[in-house]
C-alpha positions as CSV (number, residue, x, y, z in Angstrom):
1,X,26.7,19.1,-9.5
2,X,28.3,15.7,-10.1
3,X,31.5,14.3,-8.6
4,X,33.1,11.0,-9.8
5,X,29.4,10.1,-11.0
6,X,27.7,10.7,-8.2
7,X,24.9,13.4,-8.5
8,X,24.9,16.4,-5.7
9,X,22.2,18.1,-4.6
10,X,22.4,21.9,-4.7
11,X,24.2,23.8,-1.5
12,X,20.9,26.2,-1.5
13,X,17.7,24.4,-1.4
14,X,14.6,25.8,0.3
15,X,13.8,24.8,3.7
16,X,10.1,23.1,2.5
17,X,11.9,20.5,0.1
18,X,14.4,19.6,2.5
19,X,11.9,19.1,5.1
20,X,9.7,17.0,2.4
21,X,12.7,14.8,2.0
22,X,12.8,14.5,5.6
23,X,9.4,13.1,5.8
24,X,9.8,10.9,3.0
25,X,13.0,9.0,4.8
26,X,11.2,9.2,8.1
27,X,7.9,7.4,5.7
28,X,10.1,4.9,4.5
29,X,12.4,3.8,7.6
30,X,9.0,3.2,9.5
31,X,7.0,1.4,6.7
32,X,10.1,-0.8,5.5
33,X,11.5,-1.7,9.2
34,X,9.0,-0.3,11.7
35,X,8.2,-3.9,13.1
36,X,12.1,-4.5,13.2
37,X,12.2,-1.4,15.1
38,X,8.9,-2.0,17.6
39,X,10.1,-5.7,18.3
40,X,13.9,-4.4,19.1
41,X,12.4,-1.4,21.5
42,X,10.4,-3.8,23.5
43,X,12.8,-6.1,24.1
44,X,15.3,-3.4,25.2
45,X,12.4,-1.7,27.3
46,X,12.2,-5.5,29.0
47,X,15.8,-6.1,29.7
48,X,17.5,-3.2,30.5
49,X,14.8,-0.8,31.7
50,X,12.5,-0.1,34.9
51,X,9.8,0.0,32.2
52,X,9.9,-3.9,32.0
53,X,7.0,-4.7,33.9
54,X,4.6,-2.2,32.1
55,X,6.1,-3.3,28.9
56,X,5.4,-7.1,29.5
57,X,1.9,-5.6,30.3
58,X,1.7,-4.1,26.9
59,X,2.7,-7.2,25.6
60,X,0.2,-9.6,27.1
61,X,-2.3,-7.1,26.1
62,X,-1.8,-7.1,22.4
63,X,-1.4,-10.9,21.9
64,X,-4.1,-11.6,23.9
65,X,-7.2,-9.2,24.5
66,X,-6.1,-7.1,21.5
67,X,-5.0,-9.6,19.3
68,X,-7.6,-9.6,16.7
69,X,-8.8,-6.3,16.4
70,X,-7.0,-6.0,12.9
71,X,-9.2,-8.7,12.0
72,X,-12.3,-6.7,13.4
73,X,-11.7,-3.7,11.3
74,X,-9.1,-1.9,12.8
75,X,-8.5,1.0,15.0
76,X,-8.3,4.2,12.6
77,X,-7.0,7.4,14.3
78,X,-7.6,10.7,12.7
79,X,-5.3,12.7,14.9
80,X,-2.9,9.8,13.6
81,X,-3.7,10.0,10.0
82,X,-3.2,14.2,10.2
83,X,-0.2,14.2,11.1
84,X,1.8,17.3,9.7
85,X,4.7,14.4,8.5
86,X,1.9,13.2,6.2
87,X,1.6,16.6,4.1
88,X,5.5,16.9,4.1
89,X,5.0,13.3,2.6
90,X,2.7,13.7,0.2
91,X,4.5,16.8,-1.1
92,X,7.4,15.4,-1.7
93,X,6.7,13.0,-4.5
94,X,4.0,14.6,-4.9
95,X,1.2,11.9,-4.4
96,X,-2.2,12.8,-5.8
97,X,-5.7,10.5,-5.8
98,X,-8.1,11.1,-8.8
99,X,-11.0,9.1,-10.1
100,X,-12.3,8.7,-14.1
101,X,-15.7,9.0,-13.3
102,X,-17.9,12.2,-11.7
103,X,-20.2,10.3,-10.1
104,X,-20.1,9.4,-6.3
105,X,-20.3,5.8,-5.0
106,X,-22.9,4.6,-3.7
107,X,-23.1,5.1,0.5
108,X,-25.6,2.1,1.2
109,X,-22.9,0.0,-0.4
110,X,-18.6,-1.1,0.2
111,X,-16.1,-1.5,-2.1
112,X,-12.9,-3.3,-3.1
113,X,-10.5,-1.7,-4.3
114,X,-7.9,-3.5,-6.5
115,X,-4.7,-1.5,-6.3
116,X,-1.7,-2.0,-9.1
117,X,1.4,-2.2,-8.9
118,X,2.6,-2.7,-5.4
119,X,5.8,-0.9,-6.1
120,X,8.5,-1.0,-3.5
121,X,6.3,0.6,-0.8
122,X,2.8,0.7,-2.1
123,X,3.6,4.7,-2.0
124,X,0.3,5.3,-3.8
125,X,-1.7,3.4,-1.4
126,X,-0.6,5.9,1.2
127,X,-3.4,8.1,-0.4
128,X,-5.6,6.2,2.0
129,X,-3.9,6.3,4.6
130,X,-3.8,9.9,5.4
131,X,-6.1,13.1,6.0
132,X,-3.7,15.0,3.5
133,X,-5.0,13.6,-0.5
134,X,-8.5,13.9,-1.8
135,X,-9.8,11.2,-0.2
136,X,-12.7,12.7,1.6
137,X,-13.3,14.9,-1.3
138,X,-14.0,12.5,-3.9
139,X,-15.2,9.4,-1.6
140,X,-17.4,11.4,1.2
141,X,-19.7,9.2,2.0
142,X,-17.0,6.0,2.9
143,X,-14.2,5.0,4.8
144,X,-11.0,3.4,3.9
145,X,-9.3,0.4,5.1
146,X,-5.7,-0.2,4.2
147,X,-4.9,-4.1,3.8
148,X,-1.9,-4.7,5.2
149,X,0.1,-8.5,6.6
150,X,-1.3,-10.0,9.7
151,X,2.6,-9.7,10.6
152,X,2.0,-6.3,11.1
153,X,-0.2,-6.2,13.5
154,X,1.9,-8.7,15.6
155,X,4.7,-6.6,16.1
156,X,4.6,-4.4,19.5
157,X,4.5,-0.3,18.7
158,X,4.1,-0.4,15.0
159,X,0.9,-1.9,15.3
160,X,-0.2,1.0,16.8
161,X,1.1,2.8,14.0
162,X,-0.3,0.9,11.4
163,X,-4.2,0.6,12.7
164,X,-4.0,4.1,13.3
165,X,-3.4,5.0,9.3
166,X,-6.6,2.6,8.8
167,X,-5.0,-0.6,8.5
168,X,-6.7,-4.1,9.0
169,X,-5.3,-7.9,8.2
170,X,-4.6,-9.3,5.3
171,X,-7.0,-12.3,5.5
172,X,-9.7,-13.1,4.4
173,X,-12.1,-13.4,7.7
174,X,-10.6,-10.3,8.1
175,X,-11.4,-8.7,4.5
176,X,-14.9,-10.3,4.5
177,X,-16.1,-8.8,8.3
178,X,-15.5,-5.5,6.6
179,X,-17.3,-5.7,3.4
180,X,-19.8,-8.1,4.8
181,X,-20.8,-4.8,7.2
182,X,-24.8,-4.4,6.0
183,X,-24.7,-0.5,6.8
184,X,-22.5,0.0,3.4
185,X,-19.9,2.7,3.7
186,X,-16.4,1.0,4.1
187,X,-13.9,0.6,1.1
188,X,-11.0,-2.0,1.6
189,X,-7.6,-1.1,-0.6
190,X,-6.2,-4.2,-1.3
191,X,-2.7,-5.1,-3.1
192,X,-3.9,-7.3,-5.0
193,X,-0.2,-8.8,-6.5
194,X,0.9,-8.3,-2.6
195,X,4.6,-8.5,-1.4
196,X,5.6,-10.7,-4.5
197,X,4.4,-8.3,-7.1
198,X,7.8,-6.2,-5.7
199,X,10.4,-8.4,-7.2
200,X,8.4,-6.9,-10.8
201,X,8.9,-3.0,-9.7
202,X,11.5,-1.7,-11.7
203,X,11.1,1.9,-13.8
204,X,8.8,2.3,-16.6
205,X,7.9,-0.9,-16.2
206,X,4.0,-2.6,-15.2
207,X,4.2,-5.9,-14.4
208,X,1.1,-7.2,-12.1
209,X,1.1,-10.5,-10.4
210,X,-2.9,-11.1,-10.9
211,X,-3.6,-14.1,-13.3
212,X,-3.2,-16.5,-10.5
213,X,-5.0,-14.2,-7.8
214,X,-8.9,-15.2,-7.3
215,X,-9.5,-14.8,-3.8
216,X,-10.5,-10.9,-3.6
217,X,-12.9,-12.2,-6.8
218,X,-14.6,-14.9,-4.4
219,X,-14.5,-12.2,-1.3
220,X,-16.4,-9.9,-4.0
221,X,-18.7,-12.4,-4.9
222,X,-19.4,-13.5,-2.0
223,X,-20.4,-10.5,-0.5
224,X,-21.6,-8.6,-3.7
225,X,-18.9,-6.1,-3.4
226,X,-18.2,-4.5,-6.7
227,X,-14.7,-4.4,-7.8
228,X,-12.6,-1.2,-8.4
229,X,-9.8,-1.4,-10.4
230,X,-7.0,1.3,-9.0
231,X,-3.8,2.1,-11.1
232,X,-0.9,4.1,-9.6
233,X,1.3,5.7,-11.9
234,X,4.6,6.5,-11.6
235,X,4.9,3.7,-8.5
236,X,7.5,2.1,-10.2
237,X,9.4,5.0,-11.0
238,X,10.5,5.3,-7.1
239,X,13.5,2.9,-6.8
240,X,15.7,1.1,-8.7
241,X,16.4,-2.4,-7.4
242,X,19.5,-5.0,-6.6
243,X,19.1,-8.0,-9.1
244,X,20.6,-11.8,-9.6
245,X,19.5,-15.0,-9.8
246,X,21.4,-16.1,-6.4
247,X,19.6,-12.8,-4.7
248,X,16.5,-13.8,-5.9
249,X,16.2,-17.3,-4.3
250,X,17.7,-15.9,-1.0
251,X,14.9,-13.4,-1.1
252,X,12.1,-16.1,-1.6
253,X,13.3,-17.9,1.1
254,X,13.0,-15.0,3.7
255,X,9.8,-13.3,2.2
256,X,8.2,-17.3,2.7
257,X,8.8,-17.2,6.0
258,X,8.2,-13.1,7.4
259,X,6.1,-12.2,4.7
260,X,7.7,-9.3,3.4
261,X,9.9,-9.0,0.1
262,X,13.8,-8.4,1.1
263,X,14.4,-5.8,-1.6
264,X,17.6,-3.9,-1.7
265,X,16.4,-0.7,-3.4
266,X,18.2,2.0,-5.1
267,X,16.5,5.6,-4.0
268,X,18.1,8.7,-3.4
269,X,20.1,10.1,-0.5
270,X,19.9,13.2,1.6
271,X,22.3,15.1,-0.4
272,X,23.0,13.3,-3.7
273,X,20.7,11.8,-6.3
274,X,22.7,8.6,-7.2
275,X,21.7,6.0,-4.3
276,X,20.1,5.7,-1.3
277,X,17.1,4.4,0.6
278,X,15.0,7.3,0.1
279,X,12.2,7.4,-2.7
280,X,13.1,9.8,-5.5
281,X,11.5,12.7,-5.7
282,X,8.6,11.8,-9.0
283,X,5.0,12.3,-9.1
284,X,2.4,9.3,-8.3
285,X,-0.9,9.9,-9.4
286,X,-3.2,7.2,-8.0
287,X,-6.4,6.6,-10.4
288,X,-9.4,5.1,-9.2
289,X,-11.4,3.6,-12.0
290,X,-15.2,2.8,-12.8
291,X,-16.5,-0.2,-10.4
292,X,-17.7,-3.6,-11.7
293,X,-20.7,-4.6,-10.6
294,X,-21.1,-8.2,-9.4
295,X,-23.9,-10.2,-8.1
296,X,-23.7,-11.6,-4.5
297,X,-23.4,-15.3,-4.5
298,X,-23.0,-17.4,-1.4
299,X,-21.2,-19.9,-2.7
300,X,-19.6,-18.9,-5.6
301,X,-18.7,-21.8,-8.2
302,X,-14.9,-21.9,-9.5
303,X,-16.2,-21.7,-12.9
304,X,-18.5,-18.5,-11.4
305,X,-14.8,-17.1,-10.1
306,X,-13.2,-17.5,-13.2
307,X,-15.9,-16.1,-14.9
308,X,-15.8,-12.3,-13.2
309,X,-11.7,-13.1,-12.9
310,X,-11.1,-12.4,-16.7
311,X,-13.9,-9.8,-16.5
312,X,-12.0,-7.8,-13.4
313,X,-8.7,-8.5,-16.1
314,X,-10.3,-6.9,-18.9
315,X,-11.5,-4.1,-16.8
316,X,-8.0,-3.2,-15.3
317,X,-6.6,-3.2,-18.9
318,X,-8.9,-0.9,-20.4
319,X,-8.6,0.9,-17.5
320,X,-4.9,1.5,-18.1
321,X,-4.6,1.7,-21.9
322,X,-7.1,4.4,-21.2
323,X,-5.7,6.1,-18.7
324,X,-1.7,5.5,-19.4
325,X,-1.7,8.5,-21.9
326,X,-2.6,11.1,-19.2
327,X,-0.2,10.5,-16.6
328,X,3.2,8.4,-18.0
329,X,5.7,9.4,-20.9
330,X,5.8,7.7,-24.0
331,X,2.6,6.1,-23.4
332,X,2.9,4.1,-26.6
333,X,5.7,2.4,-25.5
334,X,4.1,1.5,-22.2
335,X,1.5,-1.9,-21.3
336,X,0.5,-3.4,-18.0
337,X,1.5,-6.9,-18.2
338,X,-0.5,-9.6,-15.8
339,X,1.3,-12.2,-15.1
């Protein structure tokens, strides 16, 4: 039903779908505002409750003794990754995980999954952050570590959530710590375009920031880690966003200070489909491509980094052109634009 230009949801919606919408809303709020909520909660507990001393002990612990856990491989929890709410979140869109090859990854190697596009909230990467995706079936010999902003691990309470889902810090040292493990069996999931790529997120558009991003190539070469292109088809269709030249200037200044792109998303609400902060119900399929093998070079030169960066770009583009016909509408009109 539509009234005054607003598309309302039907009155009789199955409970399953209502729960899916609720879980998607909770997921968005946690991912977008969890750090701020955790900080405000800590301030409240210290200033206005009898648990102030316990909260201060916790804050002292996370900012001293435990401050580097996100740099040392994280602290994933299968219990948290198995919360039932994530099943509803996965089914809401739905989120799916596929791979282009039937061959299993080498269990003695570590891999760097290079994911595109970032989208508003890296929705596709959530396939690697819970136990309800096909990850365990597709990659039975590997453990995922999802690379997220370092600032997340400085925020009380929220850091525990991020760590439990398998998160690690987005620093060179943190990623190197995982990729250099000699026993193998780890996958680092990296959003190469970072928060700035979220500005390029528009329905039907696949613009990615990668041409000037070369640190991930250096990391791969230093460790001899295969580079794996990962594309999330449908990622950019979950939100529109408010835009404007002055707004972009303000957003960029805030992003450079806090590390997060302060985007104003336009999704849907609980009972209508025209506006709100809940992601739209649209399929997102994350496809894992063929690994690009690289040599192990302790101190790669600029020329070597450039060489493998160019190879990766060609590998990524070829994968997009091949897979878009399976997952996109009007695929002949869609291109991967690297910036």
